[in-house]
SERO-4910 file (N, C-alpha, C, O; in steps of 0.05 Angstrom, whole numbers):
BEGIN
 pado doro    nc1    nc2    nc3   cac1   cac2   cac3    cc1    cc2    cc3    oc1    oc2    oc3
  Met    A   1069   -309  -6215   1069   -304  -6187   1078   -276  -6182   1090   -264  -6200
  Arg    A   1072   -266  -6160   1081   -238  -6154   1110   -239  -6146   1124   -259  -6150
  Leu    A   1120   -217  -6135   1148   -215  -6130   1159   -236  -6111   1183   -238  -6107
  Gly    A   1142   -252  -6100   1151   -273  -6081   1171   -292  -6092   1192   -296  -6080
  Leu    A   1166   -304  -6115   1184   -324  -6125   1210   -311  -6136   1231   -323  -6134
  Lys    A   1207   -287  -6146   1229   -275  -6160   1253   -269  -6142   1276   -270  -6152
  Gln    A   1249   -263  -6117   1272   -257  -6100   1289   -282  -6095   1313   -281  -6095
  Ile    A   1276   -305  -6092   1291   -329  -6089   1306   -335  -6114   1329   -345  -6114
  Phe    A   1294   -329  -6137   1306   -335  -6163   1333   -321  -6164   1353   -332  -6174
  Leu    A   1335   -296  -6155   1360   -282  -6156   1382   -295  -6140   1404   -298  -6149
  Ser    A   1374   -302  -6115   1395   -314  -6098   1405   -339  -6111   1429   -345  -6109
  Ala    A   1389   -354  -6124   1398   -379  -6137   1414   -372  -6162   1433   -387  -6169
  Ala    A   1407   -351  -6175   1421   -345  -6200   1450   -341  -6195   1467   -348  -6212
  Ile    A   1457   -330  -6172   1484   -325  -6166   1498   -351  -6158   1522   -354  -6162
  Ala    A   1483   -370  -6148   1495   -395  -6140   1496   -414  -6163   1507   -436  -6161
  Ser    A   1484   -406  -6186   1481   -426  -6208   1507   -434  -6221   1509   -456  -6231
  Val    A   1527   -416  -6221   1553   -424  -6232   1567   -439  -6210   1582   -427  -6194
  Ser    A   1564   -464  -6209   1573   -480  -6186   1601   -489  -6188   1615   -485  -6209
  Ala    A   1611   -502  -6167   1638   -513  -6167   1641   -535  -6187   1663   -541  -6196
  Leu    A   1619   -546  -6195   1620   -567  -6216   1630   -555  -6242   1646   -568  -6257
  Glu    A   1622   -531  -6248   1632   -518  -6272   1662   -511  -6270   1677   -513  -6289
  Ala    A   1670   -504  -6246   1699   -500  -6241   1714   -526  -6245   1736   -526  -6257
  His    A   1703   -547  -6236   1715   -574  -6239   1716   -581  -6269   1736   -592  -6278
  Ala    A   1696   -573  -6284   1696   -579  -6313   1718   -564  -6327   1730   -574  -6346
  Gln    A   1723   -539  -6318   1745   -523  -6330   1772   -537  -6326   1788   -537  -6344
  Val    A   1776   -547  -6302   1801   -561  -6297   1803   -586  -6314   1825   -592  -6324
  Glu    A   1781   -600  -6319   1781   -624  -6335   1789   -617  -6364   1803   -632  -6377
  Val    A   1779   -595  -6373   1784   -588  -6401   1811   -574  -6403   1819   -575  -6427
  Thr    A   1824   -564  -6391   1851   -553  -6393   1871   -566  -6374   1894   -557  -6374
  Glu    A   1611   -422  -6223   1588   -392  -6191   1546   -363  -6187   1541   -350  -6167
  Ala    A   1267   -263  -5973   1259   -240  -5954   1229   -236  -5948   1213   -236  -5966
  Ala    A   1221   -232  -5920   1193   -223  -5921   1194   -194  -5929   1195   -176  -5912
  Gly    A   1194   -188  -5954   1196   -161  -5964   1169   -149  -5968   1149   -163  -5966
  Ser    A   1169   -123  -5973   1143   -109  -5976   1134   -111  -6005   1110   -106  -6010
  Ala    A   1151   -118  -6023   1143   -120  -6051   1141   -149  -6059   1161   -162  -6064
  Pro    A   1117   -160  -6061   1114   -189  -6065   1127   -200  -6089   1136   -223  -6088
  Arg    A   1129   -186  -6111   1140   -198  -6134   1171   -199  -6133   1183   -211  -6151
  Glu    A   1183   -189  -6113   1212   -189  -6111   1222   -211  -6093   1246   -216  -6092
  Ser    A   1205   -224  -6078   1214   -242  -6056   1231   -265  -6066   1248   -274  -6052
  His    A   1226   -275  -6090   1241   -297  -6100   1269   -289  -6107   1289   -304  -6104
  Val    A   1272   -265  -6117   1298   -255  -6125   1316   -253  -6101   1339   -261  -6102
  Asp    A   1306   -241  -6080   1323   -235  -6057   1334   -260  -6044   1355   -259  -6031
  Gln    A   1321   -283  -6048   1330   -307  -6035   1351   -321  -6052   1365   -339  -6043
  Arg    A   1354   -312  -6077   1376   -324  -6093   1399   -305  -6094   1421   -313  -6098
  Gly    A   1394   -281  -6092   1409   -257  -6093   1438   -255  -6101   1442   -238  -6118
  Asp    A   1458   -267  -6092   1485   -260  -6100   1504   -283  -6098   1525   -281  -6086
  Val    A   1497   -306  -6110   1513   -330  -6107   1530   -336  -6131   1554   -342  -6129
  Ala    A   1519   -335  -6155   1531   -348  -6178   1558   -337  -6187   1576   -352  -6194
  Thr    A   1561   -311  -6185   1585   -299  -6196   1610   -308  -6181   1632   -308  -6192
  Ser    A   1607   -315  -6156   1631   -322  -6140   1646   -346  -6152   1670   -349  -6148
  Gln    A   1632   -363  -6167   1645   -386  -6179   1659   -379  -6205   1672   -397  -6217
  Asn    A   1656   -355  -6215   1670   -346  -6238   1697   -334  -6232   1711   -325  -6250
  Glu    A   1704   -333  -6206   1727   -319  -6198   1753   -336  -6199   1772   -330  -6186
  Ile    A   1752   -357  -6215   1775   -375  -6216   1798   -363  -6232   1794   -352  -6254
  Glu    A   1822   -364  -6220   1845   -354  -6233   1865   -376  -6236   1862   -397  -6224
  Thr    A   1886   -372  -6252   1906   -393  -6256   1932   -385  -6243   1942   -363  -6246
  Asp    A   1944   -404  -6228   1970   -399  -6215   1992   -407  -6235   1987   -414  -6257
  Val    A   2017   -405  -6225   2040   -408  -6243   2042   -437  -6253   2055   -442  -6273
  Glu    A   2030   -456  -6239   2032   -484  -6248   2008   -492  -6265   2005   -515  -6272
  Gly    A   1991   -472  -6272   1968   -478  -6289   1944   -489  -6275   1925   -497  -6288
  Glu    A   1944   -489  -6248   1921   -499  -6233   1902   -475  -6227   1911   -453  -6224
  Tyr    A   1876   -481  -6226   1856   -461  -6220   1854   -456  -6191   1851   -475  -6175
  Val    A   1856   -430  -6183   1853   -423  -6155   1834   -399  -6152   1831   -384  -6171
  Leu    A   1822   -397  -6129   1804   -374  -6124   1820   -352  -6111   1836   -357  -6094
  Pro    A   1814   -327  -6119   1827   -304  -6105   1815   -303  -6077   1793   -312  -6072
  Pro    A   1830   -291  -6058   1820   -290  -6030   1796   -273  -6027   1778   -279  -6011
  Tyr    A   1794   -251  -6043   1771   -233  -6041   1759   -229  -6069   1773   -231  -6089
  Ser    A   1733   -223  -6069   1720   -216  -6095   1696   -198  -6089   1684   -199  -6067
  Val    A   1689   -182  -6109   1666   -165  -6107   1649   -170  -6131   1658   -170  -6154
  Asn    A   1623   -176  -6126   1605   -184  -6148   1579   -167  -6147   1568   -162  -6125
  Tyr    A   1570   -160  -6170   1544   -147  -6173   1524   -165  -6187   1531   -179  -6206
  Phe    A   1499   -166  -6177   1478   -180  -6190   1453   -163  -6191   1445   -152  -6171
  Gly    A   1441   -161  -6214   1417   -144  -6217   1396   -158  -6233   1402   -176  -6250
  Val    A   1371   -151  -6228   1349   -163  -6243   1329   -140  -6250   1322   -124  -6233
  Leu    A   1320   -141  -6275   1300   -122  -6285   1273   -135  -6285   1269   -156  -6297
  Phe    A   1253   -122  -6273   1225   -130  -6275   1212   -111  -6294   1205    -89  -6288
  Gly    A   1208   -121  -6319   1200   -104  -6341   1170   -104  -6346   1154   -115  -6330
  Pro    A   1162    -92  -6368   1133    -88  -6374   1121   -112  -6388   1135   -132  -6395
  Ser    A   1095   -111  -6392   1080   -131  -6407   1089   -132  -6436   1096   -111  -6448
  Val    A   1090   -156  -6448   1097   -158  -6476   1076   -145  -6494   1083   -133  -6514
  Glu    A   1051   -149  -6487   1029   -139  -6503   1025   -109  -6501   1021    -95  -6521
  Ser    A   1026    -99  -6476   1020    -70  -6471   1042    -58  -6454   1038    -54  -6430
  Pro    A   1065    -52  -6465   1087    -40  -6449   1079    -14  -6436   1066      3  -6449
  Ser    A   1086    -11  -6411   1079     14  -6396   1100     17  -6374   1120      2  -6373
  Ser    A   1094     35  -6356   1112     40  -6333   1106     21  -6310   1119     23  -6289
  Ser    A   1087      2  -6314   1079    -17  -6293   1083    -45  -6302   1084    -51  -6326
  Gln    A   1085    -63  -6283   1086    -92  -6289   1058   -104  -6291   1039    -93  -6279
  Pro    A   1055   -126  -6306   1029   -138  -6308   1023   -157  -6284   1042   -166  -6271
  Thr    A    998   -162  -6280    989   -182  -6260    987   -209  -6274    987   -211  -6298
  Pro    A    985   -231  -6258    981   -258  -6271    955   -259  -6287    953   -277  -6304
  Gln    A    936   -241  -6283    911   -241  -6298    913   -224  -6323    894   -223  -6339
  Gly    A    936   -211  -6327    940   -195  -6351    933   -166  -6349    932   -151  -6368
  Asn    A    927   -157  -6324    921   -129  -6320    946   -114  -6313    966   -125  -6305
  Ile    A    946    -88  -6318    968    -71  -6311    964    -61  -6282    943    -50  -6275
  Asp    A    984    -66  -6265    982    -59  -6236    996    -32  -6232   1020    -31  -6232
  Pro    A    980    -11  -6228    992     16  -6224   1009     18  -6199   1025     36  -6197
  Glu    A   1005      0  -6180   1020      1  -6155   1045    -17  -6157   1060    -20  -6137
  Leu    A   1051    -27  -6181   1075    -44  -6184   1091    -34  -6208   1089    -45  -6230
  Pro    A   1106    -12  -6204   1121      0  -6226   1145    -18  -6234   1153    -36  -6220
  Leu    A   1156    -12  -6258   1180    -26  -6266   1202    -21  -6245   1203      0  -6233
  Ala    A   1219    -42  -6241   1239    -40  -6220   1263    -55  -6227   1263    -74  -6244
  Val    A   1286    -48  -6215   1311    -62  -6217   1320    -68  -6189   1324    -50  -6172
  Leu    A   1324    -94  -6183   1335   -102  -6157   1365   -106  -6160   1374   -117  -6180
  Asn    A   1380    -97  -6140   1409    -96  -6142   1422   -109  -6117   1413   -105  -6094
  Phe    A   1442   -126  -6122   1457   -139  -6100   1487   -135  -6105   1497   -139  -6126
  Leu    A   1501   -125  -6084   1529   -121  -6085   1542   -137  -6063   1537   -131  -6039
  Gly    A   1558   -157  -6070   1569   -175  -6050   1599   -174  -6048   1613   -173  -6069
  Leu    A   1609   -174  -6024   1638   -176  -6019   1643   -204  -6007   1633   -210  -5985
  Thr    A   1660   -220  -6021   1665   -248  -6013   1693   -251  -6003   1712   -242  -6016
  Tyr    A   1696   -266  -5981   1722   -276  -5972   1723   -306  -5976   1707   -320  -5963
  Asn    A   1740   -316  -5994   1742   -344  -5999   1762   -357  -5979   1786   -354  -5982
  Met    A   1751   -369  -5959   1768   -381  -5938   1784   -404  -5948   1808   -407  -5942
  Thr    A   1772   -421  -5966   1785   -443  -5980   1773   -444  -6007   1757   -427  -6015
  Asp    A   1780   -465  -6023   1768   -468  -6049   1739   -477  -6047   1725   -478  -6067
  Arg    A   1730   -485  -6023   1702   -494  -6019   1686   -474  -6002   1663   -468  -6009
  Tyr    A   1698   -463  -5981   1683   -447  -5962   1687   -417  -5966   1710   -408  -5971
  Ala    A   1665   -402  -5964   1667   -373  -5968   1646   -360  -5950   1626   -372  -5943
  Ile    A   1652   -335  -5943   1633   -318  -5929   1628   -293  -5945   1648   -280  -5954
  Thr    A   1603   -285  -5948   1596   -262  -5965   1577   -244  -5951   1556   -252  -5940
  Gly    A   1583   -218  -5950   1565   -197  -5941   1552   -184  -5965   1567   -176  -5984
  Thr    A   1526   -180  -5965   1512   -170  -5988   1495   -146  -5981   1478   -147  -5963
  Ala    A   1499   -124  -5996   1482   -100  -5995   1460   -104  -6016   1466   -114  -6038
  Tyr    A   1436    -95  -6011   1413   -101  -6028   1395    -76  -6029   1387    -65  -6009
  Trp    A   1390    -67  -6054   1372    -44  -6057   1355    -46  -6082   1362    -61  -6101
  Ala    A   1334    -31  -6083   1315    -31  -6106   1316     -3  -6118   1317     17  -6104
  Trp    A   1314     -2  -6145   1314     23  -6159   1289     24  -6178   1286      5  -6194
  Arg    A   1273     44  -6175   1250     48  -6193   1257     69  -6213   1260     93  -6206
  Pro    A   1261     61  -6239   1270     81  -6259   1248     97  -6271   1254    113  -6289
  Val    A   1223     94  -6263   1201    108  -6276   1185    123  -6254   1189    119  -6230
  Arg    A   1168    142  -6264   1151    158  -6246   1167    173  -6225   1159    173  -6201
  Gly    A   1188    185  -6233   1206    198  -6214   1223    177  -6200   1213    161  -6184
  Gln    A   1249    177  -6206   1266    155  -6197   1267    154  -6167   1270    174  -6153
  Ile    A   1266    129  -6156   1267    124  -6128   1287    101  -6122   1286     80  -6136
  Leu    A   1304    105  -6103   1322     84  -6094   1315     77  -6065   1314     94  -6048
  Glu    A   1311     51  -6060   1302     42  -6034   1321     20  -6024   1324     -1  -6037
  Met    A   1333     23  -6001   1350      3  -5990   1333    -20  -5979   1311    -16  -5969
  Arg    A   1344    -45  -5981   1331    -68  -5970   1350    -81  -5949   1372    -72  -5946
  Asp    A   1340   -101  -5935   1355   -113  -5913   1380   -127  -5924   1378   -144  -5942
  Pro    A   1404   -121  -5913   1428   -136  -5921   1428   -164  -5909   1413   -170  -5890
  Phe    A   1446   -181  -5919   1449   -208  -5907   1477   -218  -5910   1493   -208  -5927
  Val    A   1484   -238  -5894   1510   -251  -5894   1506   -280  -5901   1488   -293  -5890
  Arg    A   1523   -291  -5918   1520   -318  -5927   1546   -334  -5922   1568   -324  -5929
  Leu    A   1544   -358  -5910   1566   -376  -5907   1561   -399  -5926   1540   -413  -5923
  Ser    A   1579   -405  -5945   1573   -424  -5966   1594   -446  -5968   1617   -442  -5962
  Asp    A   1585   -469  -5978   1601   -492  -5985   1595   -498  -6014   1574   -508  -6020
  Ser    A   1614   -492  -6032   1609   -496  -6060   1610   -525  -6069   1603   -531  -6092
  Gln    A   1620   -543  -6052   1622   -571  -6060   1614   -589  -6037   1629   -607  -6028
  Leu    A   1589   -585  -6028   1579   -602  -6006   1579   -631  -6014   1587   -649  -5999
  Val    A   1570   -636  -6039   1572   -663  -6051   1582   -659  -6080   1571   -642  -6094
  Val    A   1602   -673  -6088   1613   -670  -6115   1622   -696  -6126   1636   -712  -6112
  Thr    A   1615   -701  -6151   1626   -724  -6167   1635   -713  -6194   1635   -688  -6198
  Asp    A   1641   -730  -6213   1650   -721  -6239   1629   -704  -6253   1636   -686  -6268
  Asn    A   1603   -710  -6249   1582   -697  -6264   1561   -684  -6246   1541   -673  -6256
  Phe    A   1564   -685  -6220   1544   -674  -6202   1557   -658  -6181   1578   -664  -6171
  Asn    A   1543   -635  -6173   1553   -618  -6152   1529   -608  -6136   1508   -601  -6147
  Leu    A   1532   -607  -6109   1512   -595  -6092   1525   -572  -6077   1543   -575  -6060
  Tyr    A   1514   -548  -6083   1522   -523  -6069   1503   -518  -6046   1479   -524  -6049
  Ala    A   1512   -508  -6023   1495   -503  -6001   1505   -478  -5986   1529   -473  -5984
  Asp    A   1486   -462  -5976   1494   -440  -5959   1473   -435  -5938   1450   -444  -5940
  Ala    A   1482   -420  -5917   1464   -412  -5895   1467   -381  -5893   1489   -370  -5895
  Arg    A   1444   -368  -5890   1443   -339  -5891   1429   -327  -5866   1411   -339  -5855
  Val    A   1439   -304  -5858   1426   -289  -5837   1419   -261  -5849   1436   -247  -5859
  His    A   1393   -254  -5848   1383   -229  -5858   1380   -209  -5834   1370   -217  -5813
  Phe    A   1388   -184  -5838   1388   -164  -5817   1366   -143  -5823   1369   -127  -5842
  Pro    A   1344   -143  -5808   1321   -126  -5813   1326    -97  -5804   1317    -90  -5782
  Ile    A   1341    -82  -5819   1348    -55  -5811   1331    -33  -5825   1333    -10  -5817
  Thr    A   1316    -40  -5845   1300    -21  -5860   1274    -14  -5845   1266    -28  -5827
  Asp    A   1262      9  -5852   1237     17  -5839   1215     -3  -5844   1199     -8  -5826
  Thr    A   1214    -15  -5868   1194    -35  -5874   1195    -58  -5855   1175    -67  -5844
  Ser    A   1220    -69  -5850   1223    -91  -5833   1218    -84  -5803   1206    -99  -5788
  Arg    A   1226    -60  -5796   1221    -51  -5768   1191    -48  -5763   1181    -55  -5742
  Asp    A   1177    -36  -5783   1148    -33  -5780   1134    -60  -5778   1113    -62  -5766
  Ser    A   1146    -81  -5791   1135   -108  -5789   1143   -122  -5764   1135   -145  -5759
  Asp    A   1160   -109  -5747   1170   -121  -5722   1186   -147  -5728   1184   -166  -5713
  Met    A   1201   -147  -5750   1218   -169  -5756   1244   -167  -5740   1256   -146  -5739
  Leu    A   1252   -189  -5728   1277   -189  -5712   1301   -199  -5728   1323   -189  -5725
  Thr    A   1297   -220  -5744   1318   -230  -5762   1305   -250  -5782   1282   -257  -5780
  Gly    A   1321   -257  -5801   1313   -278  -5821   1334   -298  -5824   1358   -291  -5827
  Leu    A   1327   -324  -5823   1346   -346  -5826   1339   -362  -5851   1316   -368  -5855
  Gln    A   1359   -368  -5867   1353   -381  -5893   1374   -402  -5900   1397   -399  -5894
  Ser    A   1365   -423  -5913   1383   -443  -5924   1377   -445  -5954   1354   -445  -5962
  Phe    A   1398   -447  -5970   1395   -448  -5999   1413   -470  -6011   1436   -474  -6003
  Leu    A   1401   -486  -6029   1415   -508  -6042   1413   -505  -6072   1393   -496  -6083
  Val    A   1435   -512  -6086   1435   -513  -6115   1447   -540  -6124   1471   -545  -6119
  Ala    A   1431   -557  -6136   1440   -583  -6146   1444   -580  -6176   1426   -571  -6190
  Thr    A   1468   -588  -6185   1475   -586  -6214   1484   -613  -6225   1501   -626  -6213
  Tyr    A   1473   -620  -6247   1481   -645  -6261   1488   -639  -6290   1471   -627  -6304
  Met    A   1512   -647  -6298   1521   -642  -6326   1525   -670  -6339   1545   -683  -6334
  Pro    A   1505   -679  -6355   1508   -705  -6368   1533   -707  -6385   1540   -688  -6399
  Pro    A   1548   -729  -6383   1573   -732  -6398   1568   -729  -6428   1550   -742  -6439
  Gly    A   1585   -714  -6441   1583   -711  -6470   1559   -695  -6480   1553   -697  -6504
  Ser    A   1545   -681  -6462   1521   -667  -6470   1524   -637  -6467   1541   -628  -6451
  Arg    A   1509   -622  -6482   1509   -593  -6479   1488   -583  -6459   1486   -559  -6454
  Phe    A   1473   -602  -6448   1452   -595  -6428   1464   -594  -6400   1483   -608  -6393
  Thr    A   1454   -575  -6384   1459   -574  -6355   1433   -574  -6340   1416   -557  -6346
  Leu    A   1429   -592  -6321   1405   -593  -6306   1410   -583  -6278   1430   -590  -6265
  Gln    A   1392   -566  -6268   1396   -555  -6241   1370   -554  -6226   1348   -555  -6237
  Ser    A   1372   -551  -6200   1349   -547  -6183   1357   -528  -6160   1376   -533  -6146
  Tyr    A   1341   -507  -6156   1345   -488  -6134   1325   -494  -6113   1301   -497  -6119
  Leu    A   1333   -496  -6088   1315   -501  -6065   1322   -481  -6043   1345   -477  -6036
  Ser    A   1301   -469  -6032   1306   -449  -6011   1284   -451  -5989   1261   -456  -5995
  Ala    A   1292   -448  -5964   1274   -446  -5942   1283   -423  -5924   1306   -422  -5916
  Arg    A   1264   -405  -5918   1271   -382  -5902   1251   -380  -5879   1227   -384  -5882
  Tyr    A   1262   -374  -5855   1245   -370  -5831   1250   -342  -5820   1273   -336  -5813
  Asn    A   1230   -326  -5819   1232   -299  -5808   1222   -298  -5779   1200   -308  -5773
  Val    A   1238   -287  -5761   1231   -285  -5733   1219   -258  -5728   1231   -237  -5734
  Phe    A   1194   -258  -5717   1180   -233  -5711   1177   -229  -5681   1178   -247  -5665
  Gly    A   1173   -203  -5674   1165   -197  -5647   1135   -201  -5643   1122   -211  -5660
  Ser    A   1125   -192  -5620   1097   -196  -5613   1078   -181  -5632   1055   -188  -5635
  Gln    A   1088   -160  -5645   1072   -144  -5663   1078   -150  -5692   1073   -134  -5710
  Gly    A   1090   -174  -5697   1099   -181  -5724   1076   -184  -5744   1054   -192  -5737
  Ile    A   1082   -177  -5769   1063   -181  -5791   1079   -187  -5816   1099   -173  -5823
  Gly    A   1071   -208  -5830   1085   -217  -5854   1089   -247  -5855   1078   -261  -5838
  Asn    A   1104   -256  -5875   1109   -285  -5878   1131   -293  -5859   1153   -281  -5859
  Asp    A   1126   -314  -5843   1148   -324  -5826   1161   -348  -5838   1184   -355  -5830
  Val    A   1149   -362  -5857   1161   -384  -5872   1157   -379  -5902   1135   -373  -5911
  Glu    A   1179   -381  -5917   1179   -378  -5946   1194   -401  -5958   1218   -405  -5953
  Leu    A   1180   -417  -5975   1192   -440  -5988   1193   -435  -6018   1175   -423  -6029
  Tyr    A   1213   -445  -6031   1217   -441  -6060   1231   -464  -6073   1248   -477  -6061
  Ala    A   1223   -471  -6097   1237   -491  -6114   1238   -480  -6142   1218   -469  -6153
  Gly    A   1261   -484  -6156   1264   -474  -6183   1280   -493  -6200   1304   -489  -6204
  Pro    A   1268   -515  -6210   1282   -532  -6229   1287   -517  -6255   1270   -502  -6264
  Asn    A   1310   -522  -6267   1316   -508  -6292   1335   -525  -6309   1348   -543  -6299
  Val    A   1337   -518  -6335   1354   -531  -6354   1366   -511  -6373   1353   -491  -6379
  Ser    A   1390   -515  -6381   1403   -498  -6401   1416   -515  -6422   1425   -537  -6417
  Tyr    A   1418   -503  -6446   1431   -517  -6469   1451   -498  -6480   1445   -476  -6489
  Gln    A   1477   -507  -6481   1499   -490  -6490   1499   -490  -6520   1508   -510  -6532
  Ile    A   1491   -468  -6532   1490   -466  -6562   1518   -462  -6573   1526   -475  -6592
  Thr    A   1532   -443  -6561   1560   -437  -6568   1575   -434  -6542   1562   -435  -6521
  Pro    A   1601   -431  -6543   1616   -427  -6517   1606   -404  -6501   1611   -403  -6476
  Thr    A   1593   -384  -6512   1585   -360  -6497   1555   -356  -6497   1545   -337  -6484
  Val    A   1539   -372  -6510   1510   -369  -6512   1496   -394  -6504   1503   -416  -6514
  Ala    A   1476   -392  -6487   1460   -415  -6478   1431   -409  -6477   1423   -386  -6471
  Ala    A   1414   -428  -6484   1385   -425  -6480   1378   -435  -6452   1388   -455  -6443
  Thr    A   1361   -420  -6438   1355   -427  -6411   1325   -429  -6407   1309   -417  -6421
  Leu    A   1317   -446  -6388   1288   -450  -6381   1286   -455  -6351   1297   -475  -6341
  Leu    A   1272   -438  -6337   1269   -440  -6308   1239   -441  -6301   1223   -426  -6312
  Tyr    A   1231   -460  -6284   1204   -461  -6273   1205   -456  -6244   1220   -468  -6229
  Glu    A   1188   -437  -6234   1189   -429  -6206   1162   -435  -6192   1141   -433  -6204
  Met    A   1165   -443  -6167   1141   -448  -6150   1148   -441  -6121   1172   -443  -6113
  Gly    A   1128   -433  -6106   1134   -426  -6079   1109   -427  -6061   1087   -428  -6071
  Ala    A   1113   -427  -6035   1092   -427  -6015   1101   -412  -5991   1124   -413  -5983
  Asn    A   1082   -397  -5979   1088   -381  -5955   1069   -387  -5932   1047   -396  -5937
  His    A   1079   -382  -5908   1062   -384  -5884   1061   -356  -5871   1082   -345  -5866
  Phe    A   1037   -346  -5866   1035   -319  -5854   1037   -322  -5823   1025   -339  -5811
  Phe    A   1052   -304  -5811   1057   -303  -5783   1030   -302  -5767   1013   -285  -5772
  Gly    A   1026   -321  -5749   1002   -322  -5733    981   -341  -5744    962   -347  -5729
  Asp    A    983   -350  -5769    964   -369  -5779    968   -397  -5768    988   -402  -5755
  Asp    A    949   -415  -5773    953   -443  -5764    979   -454  -5776    986   -447  -5798
  Pro    A    992   -471  -5761   1019   -480  -5769   1021   -492  -5797   1041   -487  -5811
  Phe    A   1001   -506  -5806   1002   -519  -5832    986   -504  -5854    979   -516  -5874
  Gln    A    979   -480  -5849    963   -464  -5868    982   -449  -5886    990   -426  -5880
  Met    A    990   -461  -5908   1008   -449  -5927    993   -436  -5950    971   -445  -5957
  Val    A   1004   -416  -5961    991   -401  -5984   1009   -405  -6008   1033   -401  -6008
  Asn    A    996   -412  -6031   1010   -415  -6056   1021   -388  -6065   1005   -370  -6069
  Ala    A   1047   -386  -6069   1059   -361  -6079   1058   -359  -6109   1067   -338  -6120
  Gly    A   1048   -379  -6123   1046   -378  -6151   1067   -393  -6166   1086   -404  -6154
  Thr    A   1065   -394  -6192   1084   -408  -6209   1089   -391  -6234   1072   -376  -6242
  Asp    A   1113   -394  -6245   1119   -382  -6271   1140   -397  -6286   1154   -414  -6274
  Leu    A   1141   -392  -6312   1160   -405  -6330   1176   -383  -6343   1165   -363  -6352
  Gln    A   1203   -387  -6344   1220   -366  -6355   1239   -377  -6376   1261   -386  -6370
  Pro    A   1231   -376  -6402   1250   -382  -6423   1268   -358  -6429   1258   -335  -6429
  Gly    A   1293   -363  -6434   1311   -341  -6439   1336   -349  -6454   1340   -372  -6461
  Ile    A   1353   -330  -6458   1379   -334  -6471   1401   -321  -6454   1399   -297  -6446
  Arg    A   1421   -337  -6447   1443   -326  -6431   1467   -321  -6448   1476   -339  -6464
  Trp    A   1479   -298  -6446   1502   -290  -6462   1525   -283  -6442   1521   -266  -6425
  Asp    A   1548   -296  -6446   1571   -291  -6429   1593   -278  -6446   1610   -292  -6457
  Pro    A   1592   -251  -6449   1612   -238  -6466   1640   -240  -6455   1659   -237  -6471
  Ser    A   1643   -245  -6429   1669   -250  -6417   1665   -268  -6393   1643   -271  -6384
  Pro    A   1687   -280  -6382   1684   -297  -6359   1673   -282  -6334   1664   -294  -6315
  Arg    A   1675   -255  -6335   1666   -239  -6312   1638   -227  -6315   1628   -214  -6297
  Leu    A   1626   -231  -6338   1601   -217  -6344   1581   -237  -6357   1588   -251  -6375
  Ser    A   1556   -237  -6346   1535   -254  -6357   1509   -239  -6358   1501   -227  -6339
  Val    A   1496   -240  -6382   1470   -226  -6386   1449   -247  -6394   1454   -263  -6411
  Asn    A   1426   -245  -6381   1405   -266  -6386   1377   -253  -6389   1362   -252  -6370
  Pro    A   1370   -244  -6413   1343   -234  -6418   1324   -258  -6419   1332   -280  -6428
  Tyr    A   1299   -254  -6410   1280   -276  -6410   1251   -265  -6410   1247   -241  -6407
  Leu    A   1232   -283  -6415   1204   -277  -6412   1194   -289  -6387   1200   -312  -6380
  Asn    A   1178   -274  -6372   1165   -285  -6348   1136   -291  -6354   1120   -274  -6359
  Ile    A   1130   -317  -6354   1103   -327  -6362   1089   -338  -6338   1097   -359  -6327
  Phe    A   1069   -324  -6328   1053   -335  -6306   1037   -359  -6315   1024   -359  -6336
  Thr    A   1039   -381  -6299   1026   -406  -6307   1002   -413  -6290    988   -433  -6295
  Gly    A    996   -397  -6269    974   -403  -6252    947   -395  -6263    926   -405  -6255
  Asp    A    947   -377  -6283    922   -369  -6297    926   -374  -6326    946   -386  -6335
  Lys    A    907   -364  -6342    909   -367  -6371    934   -353  -6381    938   -329  -6375
  Val    A    950   -366  -6397    975   -354  -6407    968   -336  -6430    955   -344  -6450
  Thr    A    975   -310  -6428    970   -290  -6449    994   -273  -6452   1012   -272  -6435
  Phe    A    995   -258  -6475   1017   -239  -6478   1013   -216  -6459   1033   -203  -6452
  Ala    A    988   -210  -6451    984   -188  -6432    996   -193  -6405   1006   -175  -6392
  Ser    A    995   -219  -6396   1007   -225  -6370   1036   -233  -6371   1049   -235  -6350
  Thr    A   1047   -236  -6395   1075   -243  -6399   1092   -218  -6399   1085   -198  -6412
  Ser    A   1113   -218  -6383   1130   -194  -6381   1159   -200  -6390   1167   -223  -6392
  Ile    A   1174   -178  -6393   1202   -180  -6401   1219   -176  -6376   1214   -159  -6359
  Gly    A   1239   -193  -6374   1258   -190  -6351   1286   -194  -6360   1291   -203  -6383
  Met    A   1305   -188  -6343   1333   -193  -6350   1350   -193  -6324   1344   -178  -6306
  Thr    A   1370   -211  -6323   1389   -211  -6301   1416   -205  -6312   1422   -210  -6335
  Leu    A   1433   -194  -6295   1461   -187  -6302   1479   -195  -6279   1474   -185  -6256
  Ala    A   1499   -211  -6283   1518   -219  -6263   1546   -208  -6272   1554   -213  -6295
  Trp    A   1559   -193  -6254   1584   -180  -6262   1604   -182  -6239   1599   -173  -6217
  Gln    A   1626   -195  -6244   1648   -197  -6225   1665   -172  -6227   1680   -169  -6247
  Leu    A   1663   -154  -6207   1677   -129  -6209   1706   -131  -6200   1724   -116  -6210
  Leu    A   1712   -151  -6182   1739   -154  -6172   1745   -183  -6166   1766   -190  -6158
***
């Protein structure tokens, strides 16, 4: 799929370290954008690292610091078969209008309680090739509940987001605001090294009379990980999405594509997580030419 699914993927990636994992630690002792291939990333954007912010008080109980600063980035890399300065299309062609890119999210979180938090996120894209370019994207604010539903082995994370269309791209599209809801369901089978998750997102963009772009963006990302060692895990994510274009018939949805992402996650410290992966488009014939290299990085700065 194009950048559409990937922006949601990022937002979920940050929410993936859920309160369930924090609970496990206690038992044992966290856009209608102009670039289509980025849209999935932006909807997941900066959630997961906030759940790594657990500290220990004098009585040995885990507590969250009142404030935290987290960075989340994703690399959209080249084709496996023919590396270049551009990303491949689902058909295996090199798209000269889609250069390699890094999306960046910097979030400042205030933890109101051990469950509820509010986060403001700055978002920008960096093109490291063909003359470096840095482009700001629309910021957003997220109100989250890390334990909407929680049991010994299951946790449901939920948040509500407001996107602020302040960039030239959004203004040119006559976007007024964006409203989004995001869910992360996590299940950890007892006595198993597997973790099962599902990311779900729905976003509604409000346009003016001259609006152009997607007003509804839906995403689902079921995934599984296997903990090989305490710091290394094998990961597998499947992404799918659908969009509705502003002004079209109400039920006229467009398939945003599907992809499969096998990868390896390495956590060299509790504050840093690196996850290289392969992005395999599944809507067309699977080839090395259409398969690309990607990587995410989650870093708790404060």
